[in-house]
Structure formats: C-alpha cells, structure tokens
C-alpha positions as CSV (number, residue, x, y, z in Angstrom):
1,X,-45.1,13.6,22.1
2,X,-45.7,10.0,20.8
3,X,-44.8,11.3,17.2
4,X,-41.7,12.8,18.3
5,X,-40.7,9.5,19.9
6,X,-41.7,7.6,16.8
7,X,-39.6,9.7,14.7
8,X,-36.6,9.3,16.9
9,X,-36.9,5.7,16.8
10,X,-37.0,5.7,12.9
11,X,-34.1,8.2,12.7
12,X,-32.1,5.8,14.8
13,X,-33.1,2.6,12.9
14,X,-32.3,4.4,9.5
15,X,-28.7,5.2,10.9
16,X,-28.2,2.0,12.2
17,X,-29.3,0.7,8.8
18,X,-26.9,2.7,6.8
19,X,-24.1,1.8,9.1
20,X,-24.7,-1.7,8.8
21,X,-24.5,-1.5,4.8
22,X,-21.7,0.6,4.6
23,X,-18.9,-0.8,2.4
24,X,-15.5,-1.1,3.8
25,X,-12.5,-0.8,1.7
26,X,-9.3,-2.3,3.3
27,X,-6.3,-4.4,2.5
28,X,-3.4,-5.9,4.2
29,X,0.1,-6.9,3.2
30,X,-0.1,-10.8,3.5
31,X,3.6,-11.6,2.6
32,X,6.6,-9.4,1.4
33,X,10.5,-10.0,0.4
34,X,12.9,-7.0,0.3
35,X,15.8,-7.3,-1.9
36,X,19.0,-8.3,0.1
37,X,22.9,-8.1,-0.6
38,X,24.9,-5.6,-2.3
39,X,23.6,-3.4,-5.3
40,X,24.9,-1.0,-7.8
41,X,23.9,2.5,-8.7
42,X,22.6,2.8,-12.4
43,X,21.3,-1.0,-12.0
44,X,17.6,-2.2,-12.0
45,X,16.9,-3.6,-8.5
46,X,14.7,-6.6,-8.6
47,X,13.5,-8.7,-5.7
48,X,10.8,-6.3,-4.3
49,X,7.9,-8.6,-3.9
50,X,4.7,-8.0,-2.1
51,X,1.3,-9.9,-1.9
52,X,-1.8,-8.3,-0.5
53,X,-5.2,-9.5,0.2
54,X,-8.6,-7.5,0.2
55,X,-9.8,-7.5,3.8
56,X,-12.7,-5.4,3.1
57,X,-16.3,-6.4,1.9
58,X,-16.1,-4.8,-1.4
59,X,-14.1,-5.3,-4.6
60,X,-11.6,-2.5,-5.0
61,X,-8.7,-1.1,-6.9
62,X,-5.5,-1.0,-4.7
63,X,-2.2,0.8,-5.3
64,X,1.0,-0.7,-4.1
65,X,4.3,1.5,-3.6
66,X,7.7,0.3,-2.9
67,X,9.8,3.1,-1.6
68,X,13.6,3.1,-0.7
69,X,15.6,5.5,1.7
70,X,19.3,5.6,1.3
71,X,21.7,6.2,3.8
72,X,21.6,10.0,3.5
73,X,17.7,9.8,4.1
74,X,16.6,10.4,0.6
75,X,13.4,8.5,-0.3
76,X,13.2,7.2,-4.1
77,X,9.9,5.5,-5.2
78,X,9.4,2.6,-7.7
79,X,6.7,2.8,-10.1
80,X,3.2,2.6,-8.7
81,X,1.4,-0.7,-9.4
82,X,-2.3,-1.3,-9.0
83,X,-4.4,-4.5,-8.6
84,X,-8.1,-5.0,-8.5
85,X,-9.2,-7.4,-5.8
86,X,-12.6,-8.9,-4.8
87,X,-13.2,-9.2,-1.0
88,X,-11.1,-12.0,0.5
89,X,-9.1,-12.2,-2.7
90,X,-5.4,-12.2,-2.6
91,X,-3.0,-11.3,-5.4
92,X,-2.2,-14.2,-7.6
93,X,1.6,-14.7,-6.6
94,X,3.6,-11.9,-5.6
95,X,3.8,-8.3,-7.1
96,X,7.2,-7.5,-8.2
97,X,8.2,-3.9,-7.9
98,X,11.7,-2.9,-9.9
99,X,13.7,0.1,-8.9
100,X,16.3,1.8,-11.0
101,X,18.9,2.9,-8.5
102,X,20.0,6.5,-9.3
103,X,23.5,7.5,-9.9
104,X,23.2,9.9,-6.9
105,X,21.8,7.4,-4.5
106,X,24.1,7.4,-1.3
107,X,26.5,4.4,-0.8
108,X,25.4,2.5,2.4
109,X,22.4,0.6,3.9
110,X,19.0,1.5,2.6
111,X,15.7,0.8,4.2
112,X,12.7,-0.7,2.0
113,X,9.1,0.0,2.6
114,X,5.9,-1.2,1.1
115,X,2.8,0.3,1.2
116,X,-0.9,-0.4,0.0
117,X,-3.4,2.7,-0.5
118,X,-6.9,2.7,-0.9
119,X,-7.2,5.7,-3.5
120,X,-5.3,7.3,-6.3
121,X,-5.8,11.0,-7.3
122,X,-4.8,11.2,-11.2
123,X,-4.8,15.1,-11.2
124,X,-2.2,15.2,-8.3
125,X,-0.6,11.8,-9.3
126,X,-0.7,11.0,-5.8
127,X,-1.9,8.2,-3.5
128,X,-4.1,8.5,-0.5
129,X,-5.9,6.2,2.4
130,X,-3.0,4.4,3.5
131,X,-4.2,0.8,4.4
132,X,-1.1,-1.3,5.4
133,X,2.7,-0.8,5.3
134,X,5.8,-3.0,6.0
135,X,9.4,-1.7,6.2
136,X,12.9,-2.9,7.0
137,X,16.0,-1.1,7.9
138,X,19.1,-2.1,6.5
139,X,17.4,-4.4,3.9
140,X,20.1,-4.1,1.3
141,X,23.3,-2.1,0.6
142,X,24.2,0.1,-2.3
143,X,28.2,-0.5,-2.9
144,X,29.3,1.6,-5.7
C-alpha cells in the first residue's frame, strides 16, 4: 500500500515537472497598417505592414501571411514571410508584405487580414497553428 502511494506521488511529481518545463510557442501582432485608398488591378500594392512579438518562452520561426478578400468574397494571398524571434523579441521594424492585385479581382471595397502562424508544412505548402490575426473590412478599394 505504501509503495502504491509513493509511486502515485512520484508520478504526479513527474507530470508536474514535465508541465512546468514545457516550452510555449506563441506570438502576437504588436502593430499593423493596412493599405488605404484606391488601387488598380495589375499593380503591386505596398503598405501592408505588420510587427510581431514572440510572447512564448522559446526561440521560434514564425510565418506571417497577408490576405485580401475582394468585394466578391474571393481571397488572395501575398507571399508568405517568415521570421525567427527569441522570447520577448519583436521584429526589427515592420514586416512589409506586397500583393500583386490580379486582373480578375473585383472592383470595390476589400478586406485586409494579417495572420501569424507557428508552423509551416513544406510538403503541403501550408501553414498551421494560428497564433494571432487582425483584419479590417473596407481597408481599401480596387477602382479599376
């Protein structure tokens, strides 16, 4: 009986120790600016800037994505960017993401969206583990 109780205490201690030492991957969007004004199809849209901070307790590679939804509800993505940050470190200046507005994008108001991801699968060419996001409806307009 005493040995079962002792084994139980040891097991609880080991689980607690493992939980305390678990590394946490996390990041937040610290600041962001969406493009504003009127834009034309076929042009490179600049002005999508985001700043992230590693709020976890381990250095990690993060992936930042800028997406745009046109007035038809069609989503488009800028090229994915990655950045390595140590715990508490913030990106050095803003990460600037540029999007080529396709010729088939609908004229009208667009929604901009920034997302920060904790993982990237090269085989599937996709991100996973969403950590933070910010979006703005009517951020800018496609006028022609």
